[in-house]
C-alpha positions as CSV (number, residue, x, y, z in Angstrom):
1,M,45.6,-30.9,-192.2
2,S,47.0,-27.1,-191.1
3,L,50.7,-26.8,-191.2
4,R,51.7,-23.5,-189.1
5,P,54.8,-22.2,-191.2
6,I,56.2,-19.6,-188.9
7,Y,56.6,-21.8,-186.2
8,F,58.6,-24.3,-188.7
9,K,60.6,-21.4,-189.4
10,L,61.8,-20.0,-186.3
11,F,62.7,-23.6,-184.8
12,L,64.7,-24.1,-188.4
13,T,66.4,-20.7,-187.8
14,H,67.0,-21.3,-184.4
15,A,68.6,-25.2,-185.0
16,I,70.9,-23.5,-187.7
17,V,72.1,-20.8,-185.1
18,S,72.6,-23.6,-182.2
19,F,74.7,-25.9,-184.4
20,L,76.7,-23.3,-186.0
21,F,77.6,-21.9,-182.0
22,T,77.5,-24.8,-180.7
23,C,79.4,-27.1,-182.6
24,R,83.1,-27.3,-182.3
25,V,84.9,-26.6,-185.5
26,T,87.4,-29.4,-186.4
27,A,90.5,-29.2,-189.1
28,Q,89.2,-29.7,-192.9
29,T,89.8,-33.3,-193.6
30,T,91.5,-33.6,-197.3
31,D,88.8,-34.7,-199.8
32,S,89.3,-37.8,-201.8
33,L,87.1,-37.1,-204.6
34,K,88.8,-36.6,-207.9
35,L,87.8,-34.0,-210.1
36,N,86.9,-36.3,-212.9
37,R,84.3,-37.6,-210.7
38,L,82.2,-34.8,-211.3
39,D,81.4,-36.4,-214.7
40,S,79.0,-39.3,-212.9
41,A,79.2,-41.7,-216.3
42,Y,83.2,-42.1,-215.0
43,V,82.1,-42.8,-211.5
44,K,83.0,-46.1,-210.6
45,G,82.4,-47.8,-207.0
46,R,79.2,-47.8,-204.9
47,I,77.7,-44.5,-205.8
48,S,73.6,-44.0,-204.7
49,D,70.9,-43.0,-207.5
50,K,70.7,-40.0,-205.4
51,D,74.7,-39.2,-205.2
52,R,74.5,-39.3,-209.2
53,S,71.6,-37.3,-208.8
54,S,73.6,-34.4,-206.8
55,F,76.8,-34.3,-209.4
56,Q,74.0,-33.4,-212.1
57,T,71.8,-31.0,-210.4
58,A,74.7,-29.0,-208.4
59,R,77.1,-29.5,-211.4
60,L,79.6,-30.1,-208.6
61,N,81.2,-33.2,-207.3
62,I,79.1,-33.3,-204.1
63,H,76.9,-36.5,-202.5
64,D,73.4,-36.4,-201.4
65,H,74.8,-35.7,-197.8
66,E,76.3,-32.4,-198.8
67,N,73.8,-31.6,-201.2
68,P,70.5,-28.9,-199.2
69,Q,68.3,-29.8,-201.4
70,V,65.6,-32.6,-202.1
71,T,66.1,-34.8,-205.1
72,T,63.5,-37.6,-205.9
73,S,65.6,-40.5,-207.9
74,V,63.8,-43.1,-210.3
75,G,66.7,-45.7,-211.1
76,I,67.8,-49.3,-211.3
77,K,66.5,-50.4,-208.0
78,L,63.0,-49.2,-208.8
79,T,63.0,-50.0,-212.6
80,Q,64.4,-53.5,-212.6
81,N,62.8,-56.3,-213.9
82,R,59.6,-54.1,-214.3
83,N,58.8,-53.6,-218.2
84,Y,58.9,-50.0,-217.7
85,Y,58.5,-48.3,-221.2
86,T,57.9,-44.3,-220.6
87,Q,58.8,-42.2,-218.5
88,T,55.5,-41.9,-217.4
89,A,55.7,-45.0,-215.5
90,M,59.2,-44.5,-214.3
91,L,57.9,-41.3,-212.4
92,S,54.8,-43.2,-210.8
93,N,57.5,-44.2,-208.3
94,A,58.4,-40.9,-207.3
95,T,57.3,-39.3,-204.4
96,G,55.2,-36.5,-204.7
97,V,55.2,-36.6,-208.7
98,T,51.2,-37.1,-210.3
99,P,50.2,-37.6,-213.6
100,S,48.3,-34.4,-215.1
101,W,47.9,-33.2,-218.6
102,A,47.7,-36.3,-221.0
103,G,48.4,-34.2,-224.1
104,L,51.4,-35.2,-226.8
105,A,54.0,-34.4,-224.0
106,P,52.7,-35.7,-221.0
107,N,52.7,-33.2,-218.1
108,F,53.4,-34.0,-213.9
109,S,52.4,-32.2,-210.7
110,I,55.3,-31.5,-208.1
111,R,54.7,-29.4,-205.2
112,G,51.7,-27.7,-206.3
113,F,52.8,-26.9,-209.7
114,R,52.6,-28.4,-213.9
115,T,55.9,-29.7,-215.4
116,R,57.0,-32.2,-217.9
117,S,60.6,-33.7,-218.6
118,N,62.3,-30.5,-219.7
119,F,66.1,-31.5,-218.8
120,R,68.6,-34.0,-220.4
121,N,71.9,-34.4,-218.6
122,G,70.9,-30.8,-217.0
123,L,70.8,-29.3,-220.4
124,N,67.2,-27.6,-222.0
125,A,67.5,-30.4,-224.5
126,Y,64.6,-32.4,-223.9
127,L,63.0,-34.9,-227.0
128,Q,60.1,-33.4,-228.4
129,Y,57.2,-35.3,-227.7
130,S,58.4,-38.5,-226.3
131,D,57.6,-40.5,-223.6
132,D,59.8,-43.4,-224.3
133,N,62.6,-44.5,-221.9
134,S,64.8,-46.4,-224.5
135,N,68.4,-44.7,-223.2
136,I,67.6,-43.3,-219.9
137,Q,69.2,-44.8,-217.0
138,Q,67.4,-42.5,-214.4
139,L,65.1,-39.8,-214.0
140,D,66.0,-37.3,-211.2
141,V,62.7,-35.2,-210.1
142,V,64.7,-31.8,-208.4
143,K,62.3,-30.5,-206.0
144,G,61.6,-26.9,-205.8
145,P,62.3,-23.6,-207.8
146,S,65.8,-24.3,-209.2
147,G,66.1,-21.2,-211.2
148,T,69.9,-20.5,-210.2
149,L,71.4,-23.1,-211.8
150,F,68.7,-24.0,-214.5
151,G,67.3,-20.5,-215.3
152,G,63.6,-19.7,-216.1
153,A,63.4,-21.4,-219.8
154,N,61.7,-24.4,-218.4
155,M,61.8,-24.1,-215.0
156,V,58.4,-24.1,-212.9
157,F,58.1,-23.5,-209.2
158,G,57.3,-27.1,-208.0
159,G,60.4,-28.5,-209.7
160,L,62.0,-30.1,-212.5
161,I,62.8,-33.5,-214.2
162,N,66.2,-33.9,-215.4
163,V,67.1,-37.0,-217.9
164,V,70.0,-38.7,-217.0
165,T,71.5,-41.0,-220.1
166,Y,72.9,-44.2,-220.5
167,V,76.8,-43.6,-221.6
168,P,79.4,-45.7,-223.0
169,V,81.2,-48.2,-220.8
170,D,84.8,-49.8,-220.9
171,S,83.3,-53.3,-221.8
172,T,81.9,-55.0,-224.6
173,F,78.4,-56.3,-224.6
174,T,74.7,-56.6,-226.6
175,N,70.9,-56.7,-224.8
176,F,68.2,-57.4,-227.4
177,S,64.7,-57.5,-225.8
178,L,61.6,-58.2,-227.3
179,T,57.8,-57.8,-225.6
180,A,54.3,-58.4,-226.4
181,G,51.3,-57.8,-224.5
182,N,47.6,-57.0,-224.5
183,N,46.5,-53.8,-227.0
184,N,48.3,-55.1,-229.2
185,F,51.7,-53.9,-227.7
186,Q,54.9,-54.6,-229.5
187,R,58.2,-53.5,-228.9
188,A,61.9,-53.9,-229.6
189,S,64.9,-53.0,-228.2
190,L,68.6,-53.2,-229.1
191,D,71.7,-51.8,-226.8
192,V,74.9,-52.5,-228.2
193,N,78.0,-51.2,-226.0
194,T,81.7,-51.7,-227.9
195,V,85.3,-50.8,-227.1
196,L,86.6,-49.2,-230.8
197,D,90.4,-49.0,-230.1
198,S,93.2,-51.4,-228.4
199,S,94.3,-48.6,-225.8
200,H,90.3,-48.8,-224.8
201,N,90.0,-44.7,-224.8
202,L,87.0,-44.8,-227.6
203,L,84.0,-46.3,-226.6
204,F,80.8,-46.7,-228.6
205,R,77.0,-47.7,-227.4
206,M,74.0,-47.6,-229.6
207,F,70.2,-47.6,-228.5
208,G,67.4,-48.7,-231.2
209,T,63.8,-49.1,-230.1
210,Y,61.0,-49.8,-232.3
211,V,57.0,-49.4,-230.6
212,N,53.7,-50.5,-232.1
213,R,51.0,-50.2,-229.4
214,K,46.8,-49.3,-229.7
215,S,44.8,-48.4,-227.1
216,F,42.4,-50.1,-224.8
217,Q,39.6,-47.9,-226.2
218,D,38.4,-48.2,-229.6
219,Q,40.8,-46.5,-231.6
220,G,43.9,-44.9,-230.8
221,L,47.8,-46.2,-231.5
222,N,51.1,-45.0,-231.1
223,K,54.1,-46.2,-233.7
224,N,57.8,-44.5,-232.9
225,I,61.4,-45.9,-233.9
226,F,64.3,-44.3,-231.7
227,L,67.7,-44.4,-232.5
228,S,70.6,-42.9,-229.9
229,P,74.4,-43.5,-231.0
230,S,77.1,-42.2,-228.2
231,F,80.8,-42.1,-228.3
232,N,82.8,-41.4,-225.5
233,Y,86.8,-40.1,-226.3
234,Q,89.8,-40.1,-223.9
235,I,92.1,-38.1,-226.1
236,N,94.9,-37.9,-223.1
237,T,94.7,-37.8,-219.2
238,K,93.5,-34.0,-219.5
239,L,90.8,-34.0,-222.0
240,K,87.9,-36.2,-222.7
241,V,84.9,-35.6,-225.5
242,K,81.3,-37.3,-225.4
243,F,79.2,-36.8,-228.4
244,E,75.5,-38.3,-228.6
245,A,72.8,-38.1,-230.8
246,E,69.1,-38.7,-230.7
247,F,67.0,-39.8,-233.9
248,L,62.9,-40.0,-233.3
249,R,60.2,-41.0,-236.0
250,K,56.9,-41.1,-234.2
251,E,53.4,-41.1,-235.5
252,A,50.0,-41.5,-232.7
253,T,46.7,-40.3,-232.1
254,N,46.9,-37.7,-228.8
255,S,45.5,-38.8,-225.8
256,P,41.0,-38.4,-225.2
257,L,41.2,-34.7,-223.7
258,F,37.9,-33.8,-222.9
259,T,37.0,-30.7,-221.1
260,P,33.8,-30.9,-218.7
261,G,31.2,-28.1,-218.6
262,N,31.2,-25.6,-215.9
263,P,29.3,-26.8,-212.6
264,K,28.0,-23.8,-212.0
265,L,26.1,-21.0,-213.9
266,N,24.6,-17.7,-212.3
267,G,25.5,-18.9,-208.9
268,K,23.6,-22.2,-209.3
269,L,24.3,-25.4,-209.8
270,V,23.9,-27.1,-213.5
271,N,26.5,-29.8,-213.7
272,I,28.1,-33.0,-211.6
273,E,31.3,-32.0,-210.0
274,N,33.2,-35.1,-209.9
275,S,34.7,-37.7,-213.0
276,R,32.5,-40.6,-211.5
277,N,29.2,-39.1,-212.8
278,L,30.3,-38.5,-216.1
279,M,28.1,-40.5,-218.6
280,L,30.9,-40.7,-220.9
281,D,31.7,-44.6,-222.3
282,Y,35.1,-45.3,-220.8
283,N,36.0,-47.8,-223.9
284,R,35.5,-45.0,-226.4
285,S,37.9,-42.6,-227.4
286,Y,35.9,-40.3,-230.0
287,T,38.5,-40.0,-232.1
288,D,39.6,-42.1,-235.1
289,N,43.2,-43.8,-236.4
290,S,43.1,-41.7,-239.1
291,I,43.6,-37.9,-236.7
292,L,47.1,-38.4,-236.3
293,W,50.4,-36.4,-235.0
294,K,53.4,-37.4,-236.5
295,T,56.9,-35.8,-235.5
296,T,60.4,-36.4,-236.3
297,S,63.4,-35.3,-233.9
298,I,66.7,-34.8,-234.8
299,N,68.7,-33.7,-231.4
300,L,72.6,-33.6,-231.1
301,Y,74.7,-33.3,-228.1
302,G,78.6,-32.4,-227.0
303,K,80.5,-32.2,-224.0
304,V,84.1,-31.3,-223.6
305,T,86.0,-31.8,-220.0
306,Y,89.5,-30.5,-219.4
307,L,91.1,-30.8,-216.2
308,I,93.1,-27.6,-216.1
309,S,95.0,-28.4,-213.0
310,D,94.4,-30.7,-210.0
311,K,91.7,-27.9,-209.0
312,W,90.1,-26.4,-211.9
313,Q,88.5,-28.0,-214.6
314,S,86.4,-26.6,-217.4
315,E,83.1,-28.3,-218.7
316,T,82.1,-27.2,-222.4
317,N,78.5,-28.5,-223.1
318,V,76.5,-27.7,-226.2
319,A,73.2,-29.1,-227.1
320,T,71.1,-28.3,-230.6
321,T,67.8,-29.7,-230.7
322,Y,65.3,-30.0,-233.8
323,G,61.9,-31.3,-233.9
324,T,59.1,-30.9,-236.7
325,S,55.8,-32.1,-236.1
326,S,52.4,-32.1,-238.2
327,G,49.0,-33.4,-238.7
328,D,45.2,-33.0,-236.6
329,Y,45.2,-32.0,-232.9
330,Q,41.5,-32.8,-231.1
331,T,40.3,-31.6,-227.9
332,N,36.7,-32.5,-226.6
333,L,34.1,-30.3,-225.1
334,L,31.5,-32.2,-222.9
335,T,28.1,-30.4,-223.4
336,N,24.5,-30.2,-223.4
337,D,24.6,-30.9,-219.2
338,N,27.7,-33.0,-219.9
339,N,25.7,-35.6,-221.8
340,S,27.2,-34.5,-225.8
341,V,31.0,-34.3,-227.0
342,A,31.8,-31.5,-229.1
343,R,34.9,-32.0,-231.1
344,R,37.5,-29.8,-232.1
345,V,40.7,-30.1,-234.4
346,L,43.8,-27.8,-235.3
347,R,45.2,-28.9,-238.6
348,Y,49.2,-28.4,-238.4
349,D,51.0,-28.2,-241.6
350,A,53.8,-27.8,-239.8
351,E,54.9,-27.3,-236.0
352,D,58.9,-26.3,-235.7
353,I,60.6,-26.3,-232.5
354,T,64.4,-25.2,-232.0
355,N,66.8,-25.2,-229.3
356,H,70.0,-24.5,-228.6
357,Q,72.4,-24.2,-226.0
358,V,75.9,-23.2,-225.2
359,Q,77.1,-23.7,-221.4
360,Q,80.4,-23.1,-220.3
361,N,81.5,-24.1,-216.7
362,F,84.5,-24.0,-214.6
363,I,84.5,-26.5,-211.5
364,G,87.5,-25.6,-208.9
365,N,88.4,-27.7,-205.7
366,F,90.4,-25.8,-203.1
367,S,90.4,-24.7,-199.7
368,I,91.1,-21.5,-198.4
369,G,92.8,-21.7,-194.7
370,N,90.9,-24.3,-193.3
371,W,87.7,-23.6,-195.3
372,Y,87.4,-26.4,-198.4
373,N,85.3,-25.1,-201.6
374,K,83.5,-26.9,-204.2
375,L,83.3,-23.7,-206.7
376,L,80.9,-23.5,-209.9
377,I,81.2,-20.9,-212.3
378,G,79.1,-21.1,-215.4
379,L,78.1,-19.3,-218.7
380,D,75.1,-20.7,-220.8
381,Y,73.7,-19.2,-223.5
382,Y,70.1,-20.7,-224.9
383,H,67.8,-20.3,-228.2
384,Y,64.6,-21.1,-228.5
385,S,62.3,-20.7,-231.7
386,Y,59.3,-22.2,-231.8
387,T,57.3,-21.7,-235.3
388,A,53.5,-22.7,-235.8
389,N,51.6,-23.1,-239.3
390,Y,47.9,-24.2,-238.9
391,K,44.3,-23.6,-239.6
392,N,41.5,-24.1,-237.2
393,A,39.1,-26.5,-238.4
394,G,36.9,-25.6,-235.5
395,Y,34.2,-27.6,-233.7
396,I,33.7,-30.8,-236.2
397,D,30.4,-32.0,-234.7
398,T,28.5,-32.7,-231.8
399,V,28.0,-36.5,-230.5
400,S,25.6,-37.5,-228.1
401,I,26.6,-39.9,-225.4
402,R,23.9,-41.9,-224.8
403,N,22.3,-42.1,-228.7
404,P,25.4,-41.1,-230.9
405,S,24.3,-41.0,-234.6
406,L,25.6,-43.1,-237.5
407,S,27.2,-39.6,-239.1
408,A,29.6,-40.1,-235.7
409,N,31.5,-42.6,-237.4
410,L,32.4,-39.9,-240.7
411,F,34.6,-38.3,-238.2
412,N,37.9,-38.6,-240.2
413,V,41.0,-37.3,-241.9
414,D,38.9,-37.1,-245.0
415,L,36.4,-34.8,-243.3
416,I,39.1,-32.5,-241.7
417,N,40.5,-32.2,-245.4
418,K,37.4,-31.1,-246.4
419,L,36.8,-28.6,-243.8
420,V,40.5,-26.8,-243.7
421,I,40.3,-26.0,-247.2
422,S,38.5,-22.9,-247.1
423,K,40.2,-22.2,-243.5
424,Q,42.5,-18.9,-243.0
425,P,46.7,-20.3,-242.3
426,S,47.8,-19.1,-239.1
427,H,51.9,-19.0,-239.5
428,T,54.0,-17.4,-236.7
429,I,57.5,-17.7,-235.4
430,A,58.4,-16.8,-232.0
431,P,62.6,-16.8,-231.0
432,Q,64.2,-15.7,-228.3
433,N,67.8,-15.6,-226.6
434,T,68.8,-16.0,-222.8
435,Y,72.1,-15.0,-221.8
436,A,72.8,-16.1,-217.9
437,A,75.9,-16.0,-215.3
438,Y,75.9,-18.0,-212.3
439,V,78.2,-18.9,-209.1
440,S,77.8,-21.8,-206.9
441,N,80.1,-22.3,-204.0
442,V,80.1,-25.3,-201.4
443,L,81.7,-23.8,-198.6
444,K,83.0,-26.6,-195.6
445,P,84.3,-24.8,-192.7
446,F,84.4,-28.6,-190.8
447,D,83.7,-32.0,-191.6
448,A,80.6,-31.9,-190.6
449,L,79.1,-29.2,-192.1
450,S,78.4,-27.6,-196.1
451,I,77.5,-24.3,-196.9
452,M,76.0,-23.7,-200.3
453,L,75.9,-20.1,-201.7
454,S,74.5,-19.5,-205.1
455,V,73.2,-16.5,-207.7
456,R,72.5,-16.8,-210.9
457,Y,72.0,-13.3,-213.4
458,D,69.4,-14.1,-216.5
459,R,68.9,-11.7,-219.2
460,L,65.9,-12.7,-221.9
461,I,65.7,-11.1,-225.1
462,N,62.2,-12.3,-226.7
463,S,62.0,-10.8,-230.3
464,G,58.6,-11.3,-230.0
465,T,56.2,-13.4,-232.2
466,K,56.2,-12.4,-236.1
467,D,52.7,-13.2,-238.0
468,L,54.6,-14.5,-241.0
469,V,51.4,-13.6,-243.4
470,S,51.0,-10.6,-242.5
471,Q,54.8,-9.4,-241.2
472,T,53.8,-7.6,-238.4
473,T,55.7,-8.3,-235.3
474,T,54.0,-8.0,-231.4
475,G,55.2,-8.8,-228.1
476,A,58.7,-8.1,-228.2
477,F,60.1,-7.8,-224.9
478,N,63.4,-8.0,-222.5
479,Q,63.8,-8.9,-218.9
480,T,66.3,-9.2,-216.3
481,S,66.1,-11.3,-213.0
482,L,68.4,-12.5,-210.3
483,T,68.1,-15.6,-208.5
484,P,69.8,-16.6,-205.1
485,K,70.2,-19.7,-203.5
486,I,71.4,-20.5,-200.0
487,G,71.8,-23.7,-198.4
488,F,73.2,-25.9,-195.5
489,T,73.9,-29.5,-194.5
490,Y,75.0,-31.0,-191.2
491,Q,75.9,-34.4,-190.8
492,F,74.8,-35.3,-187.0
493,I,76.8,-39.0,-188.0
494,P,78.8,-38.6,-190.8
495,K,77.2,-39.4,-194.1
496,V,74.7,-41.2,-192.3
497,F,71.9,-39.1,-190.6
498,T,72.1,-34.9,-191.9
499,L,69.9,-32.2,-191.4
500,F,69.4,-29.9,-194.4
501,G,67.7,-26.4,-195.1
502,N,67.5,-24.0,-197.8
503,Y,66.0,-20.8,-199.6
504,M,65.9,-21.4,-203.3
505,S,64.5,-19.2,-205.4
506,G,63.3,-19.1,-209.3
507,F,61.1,-17.1,-212.3
508,Q,59.4,-17.2,-215.2
509,N,59.2,-14.4,-217.7
510,I,56.1,-12.5,-218.4
511,A,55.4,-11.2,-222.2
512,P,53.7,-8.2,-222.2
513,T,49.9,-8.4,-222.6
514,S,47.2,-6.3,-224.6
515,I,44.1,-5.8,-222.5
516,N,41.4,-3.4,-223.6
517,G,43.2,-1.8,-226.1
518,I,45.7,-1.0,-223.3
519,L,49.4,-2.7,-223.7
520,Y,51.0,-3.9,-220.0
521,S,54.7,-4.8,-219.9
522,F,55.6,-7.0,-216.7
523,K,58.3,-7.9,-214.7
524,P,59.1,-11.9,-213.9
525,Q,57.3,-14.1,-211.8
526,Y,59.2,-14.7,-209.1
527,G,58.8,-17.9,-206.7
528,S,61.1,-18.6,-203.6
529,Q,61.1,-22.0,-200.8
530,W,62.3,-22.3,-197.5
531,E,62.9,-26.1,-196.9
532,S,64.3,-28.2,-194.1
533,G,64.8,-31.6,-193.3
534,L,66.3,-34.9,-192.6
535,K,68.3,-37.3,-194.8
536,I,69.5,-40.9,-193.7
537,S,71.5,-43.1,-195.2
538,S,72.8,-46.5,-193.4
539,L,76.3,-48.5,-193.9
540,H,76.3,-50.0,-197.3
541,Q,73.0,-48.0,-197.9
542,L,70.4,-50.5,-196.7
543,L,68.3,-47.6,-195.7
544,E,67.7,-44.4,-197.6
545,A,65.4,-41.7,-196.3
546,T,64.3,-37.9,-196.8
547,L,61.9,-36.1,-194.8
548,S,61.1,-32.8,-195.3
549,Y,58.9,-29.7,-195.8
550,Y,58.5,-27.1,-197.7
551,D,56.7,-23.6,-198.1
552,I,57.0,-21.8,-201.8
553,N,55.6,-18.4,-201.9
554,I,54.9,-16.7,-206.0
555,R,54.6,-13.2,-206.3
556,N,54.3,-11.2,-209.4
557,T,51.3,-13.2,-210.9
558,V,48.8,-11.0,-212.8
559,M,45.5,-10.3,-212.3
560,A,42.9,-7.6,-212.5
561,D,43.2,-4.6,-210.3
562,Q,40.3,-5.3,-207.9
563,N,40.1,-1.3,-207.8
564,D,39.5,-1.1,-211.8
565,A,38.4,-4.3,-213.5
566,T,40.0,-2.7,-216.5
567,K,43.4,-2.7,-215.6
568,Y,45.7,-5.4,-214.8
569,I,48.8,-5.0,-212.0
570,Q,51.0,-8.2,-210.9
571,G,49.5,-8.0,-207.1
572,G,48.9,-11.9,-207.0
573,R,50.4,-14.1,-204.9
574,Q,49.7,-17.7,-203.9
575,Y,51.5,-20.6,-201.5
576,S,52.2,-24.1,-201.6
577,R,53.4,-25.9,-198.7
578,G,53.6,-29.3,-197.9
579,V,55.6,-32.7,-196.1
580,E,57.1,-35.4,-198.1
581,I,58.6,-38.5,-197.2
582,D,60.4,-41.4,-199.1
583,I,62.2,-44.6,-198.0
584,Q,64.0,-47.2,-199.6
585,T,65.4,-49.9,-197.5
586,E,67.0,-53.5,-198.2
587,P,66.0,-55.3,-194.6
588,I,67.1,-58.5,-195.2
589,K,69.3,-59.8,-198.1
590,N,67.5,-59.9,-201.3
591,L,64.3,-57.8,-200.3
592,Y,64.1,-54.1,-201.5
593,L,61.4,-51.9,-200.1
594,H,60.3,-48.3,-201.5
595,G,57.7,-46.3,-199.9
596,G,56.8,-42.8,-200.4
597,A,54.3,-40.0,-199.1
598,A,53.1,-36.8,-199.9
599,Y,50.9,-34.1,-198.7
600,N,50.3,-30.2,-200.7
601,D,48.5,-27.4,-199.5
602,S,48.2,-24.5,-202.2
603,K,46.2,-21.5,-201.8
604,I,45.4,-18.5,-204.0
605,T,46.2,-15.7,-201.6
606,E,45.8,-12.1,-203.8
607,A,43.9,-12.8,-207.2
608,E,40.3,-11.6,-208.8
609,D,37.6,-12.6,-206.6
610,A,36.6,-15.7,-208.0
611,T,39.5,-17.6,-207.6
612,K,40.8,-15.7,-203.8
613,G,41.3,-18.0,-201.2
614,L,41.1,-20.9,-203.4
615,R,43.4,-24.0,-204.3
616,P,44.9,-23.4,-208.1
617,V,44.1,-25.8,-211.1
618,N,47.0,-27.7,-212.1
619,A,48.6,-27.9,-208.6
620,G,47.7,-31.6,-208.6
621,P,46.2,-33.9,-205.3
622,K,46.5,-32.8,-201.8
623,W,47.8,-36.3,-200.8
624,S,49.3,-38.8,-203.1
625,A,51.8,-41.9,-202.0
626,T,53.7,-44.6,-203.9
627,W,55.3,-48.3,-202.7
628,Y,56.9,-51.2,-204.1
629,A,58.1,-54.4,-202.7
630,N,60.7,-56.7,-205.1
631,Y,62.2,-59.9,-203.4
632,Q,65.1,-62.2,-205.2
633,F,64.6,-65.6,-204.3
634,P,67.8,-67.7,-203.3
635,V,69.4,-68.7,-206.5
636,Y,69.6,-72.5,-206.9
637,G,72.4,-73.4,-209.9
638,D,71.8,-70.7,-213.1
639,N,68.4,-70.0,-211.8
640,K,66.9,-66.9,-210.6
641,W,63.5,-65.6,-209.6
642,T,62.3,-62.6,-208.9
643,A,58.7,-61.2,-207.7
644,G,57.8,-57.5,-206.8
645,I,54.6,-55.5,-206.2
646,G,53.9,-51.9,-206.0
647,G,51.1,-49.4,-206.7
648,N,50.1,-45.6,-206.2
649,Y,47.4,-43.7,-204.4
650,I,46.4,-40.4,-206.0
651,G,43.9,-38.1,-204.6
652,Q,41.4,-35.8,-206.0
653,D,42.7,-33.2,-208.1
654,L,40.6,-29.9,-209.2
655,I,40.4,-29.4,-213.1
656,I,38.0,-26.2,-212.3
657,N,37.8,-24.3,-209.3
658,S,36.3,-20.9,-209.3
659,K,33.5,-19.2,-207.1
660,K,31.8,-18.2,-210.2
661,A,31.9,-21.5,-212.3
662,G,31.9,-23.8,-209.5
663,S,34.3,-27.2,-208.8
664,F,34.9,-30.3,-210.6
665,S,37.6,-32.8,-209.6
666,T,38.7,-36.0,-210.7
667,D,38.2,-38.6,-207.9
668,D,40.8,-40.4,-206.2
669,Y,42.4,-43.6,-207.1
670,T,44.2,-46.4,-206.0
671,L,46.5,-48.7,-208.6
672,L,48.0,-51.9,-208.1
673,N,51.2,-53.2,-210.4
674,G,53.2,-56.4,-210.3
675,M,56.0,-58.4,-211.6
676,V,57.5,-62.0,-211.7
677,S,60.8,-62.3,-213.4
678,Y,62.9,-65.3,-214.4
679,Q,66.8,-65.4,-215.3
680,Y,68.7,-68.3,-216.5
681,K,72.2,-67.3,-217.4
682,K,72.2,-64.5,-220.5
683,F,68.4,-65.3,-220.6
684,K,65.7,-63.4,-218.9
685,C,62.0,-63.3,-219.0
686,N,59.7,-61.1,-217.4
687,F,56.1,-60.8,-217.3
688,T,54.2,-57.6,-215.6
689,A,50.7,-56.3,-215.0
690,D,49.4,-52.9,-214.6
691,N,46.3,-51.9,-212.8
692,I,45.8,-55.5,-211.9
693,F,42.0,-55.0,-210.7
694,N,41.1,-52.7,-214.2
695,K,40.4,-49.5,-212.1
696,H,38.8,-47.2,-214.1
697,Y,39.8,-43.9,-213.3
698,Y,40.1,-40.3,-214.6
699,Y,43.3,-37.7,-214.4
700,G,43.9,-34.1,-215.9
701,G,45.2,-30.6,-215.9
702,R,45.2,-27.5,-217.9
703,G,41.3,-27.8,-218.0
704,F,41.1,-31.6,-219.5
705,I,40.6,-34.5,-218.1
706,T,41.8,-38.4,-219.6
707,Q,40.6,-42.1,-218.9
708,G,43.6,-43.9,-217.6
709,N,44.6,-47.3,-218.6
710,L,43.0,-50.2,-218.1
711,R,44.9,-53.6,-217.0
712,Q,48.1,-54.0,-219.6
713,Y,50.0,-57.6,-218.8
714,N,53.5,-57.4,-220.9
715,L,55.9,-60.6,-221.5
716,A,59.3,-59.7,-222.0
717,L,62.3,-61.9,-223.2
718,S,65.6,-60.5,-223.4
719,L,69.3,-62.0,-224.3
720,H,72.3,-60.4,-222.9
721,F,75.7,-61.3,-224.8
């Protein structure tokens, strides 16, 4: 499939000019939205997942048909009755999102770039090393480089993942659930919501979860306890305060990570080029349940909303997160023509990650003449610190895949304890501070047309990495970036049929690097996106569809100077182009259908000769698709039956791709999942089956591959009272 972006851009430019100059300007109708509708938690009435996403991703009270950006939302429609207990499972329903690196914090590929779930309610406040979805209402995948409103600290050019959490509501109820499944899966969850005062101004909600599960392989486990209390306090008609906290204790073996051998050596093919020809024992993990990674996280959040006037509102967000981990981190290298596994371990005495963020927003709704404005003015301070104290145990042993020796079974924590005693520790701390200001305005010259104009100024002060053993600091640098965002939506049929287009940009800071004795200072790496498409939302939201084409271009990538291989320049470039379509519909009563497909074409256009002209690794597959059908049978008395079936297609994914090293890829695969649910009054029983046909498959990223989970059955019993 070949896309010709130049013709598409010419068409888009012509379309924009035509609409602006041929459509009759009509008087602006007064917007009926209240200022307090900015806070999606307090929105009443029928609000779609995408509308709730628009409130968060734009930080303005705009609906999806006014948002020129594409956001894929995984909310209650897609997750109800499906026994989803991880963010990874939820994101399998997001169009264009595919699994990548399977490390301690799972990664995903979006529009040709690798990312993870980094944002929580719009802030850099993720729960460290957690994939649980206990208090998550929905996940929003914001497509494209979104540096204008989210900054560059955790932003990648393909998009970002934002967690939207549940909040207290004006009601009193309790949800209790017990789940059991094969592979010793056990889960207990509690959701308690109550009103704490007679005036219904103080609301409280508590989520609690306990999880204990093992791997389908010979070794592998995951245990965690999670608590999340939250308060909402309406102090008066103008002032509202929200507090939240998250506490996590987790211990787990990390997922098996295998680096395949390079397919080529000296220009000749010497190793296999795809995962289906691997000789690995699929049910063997090559680890031990004593090789554990332990994490404790304590995260605190606060939000203060103040109604300054009927046109202006102040919103102050504060987040402080702290996660500390210790244990053994294992990776594996396939050697001897991929016939042996060399096991390597890093022993962390402590890995501490701290985030502090203060964000001040002023939101205005006002008119200038006949032009209606929704204006956001924001200031942002973000502090990040990473501390690591570890020892490199090196490669512990090498195990033959076909004929493992008895000594391979001695691989455990006791063996590692003996090996790391004599190793030299590495103890470093790397803090950085970011100061930013941003402005975003949605203009409405007339009802059908919305124009978004946004810009962000960002100043990074990186204090460098300090070696706490030698007391030396290296890599300190400061960088400044300016990122604009422009977009429009035109509603052919109000709130039903919308044409949209955008130009968006983002950035990633690049630290100075010493190469061959020369210290290089670099500018930020920039990415920009042109995108256009259609959004369709029928009456009563019986049909929601989005069709989009995007073209992302990256510049300032560090590469070797082709005229002098001993020097480095920022001449690297690459592009990522593609098409996405997402459809949700309820064609008849009680039948819900969802389907999505994505195609991505990525290429490195300027780089070292070894990778120039090739698809970059970590770009994910070219093709992917997701689908789901759910039907609720006619209700007889208090009995309610529901059945659903869905699945995913993930295309070939490159793990190694170089003219010198050759290409190695995971093979494409299709997974099928199903569910049956029965409800009687306040009791519900859900039975789900994932990977029904027990498909063997590999997925990966960052140079590693991992075996995918085999068939998993779960039975959940829940009470609502």
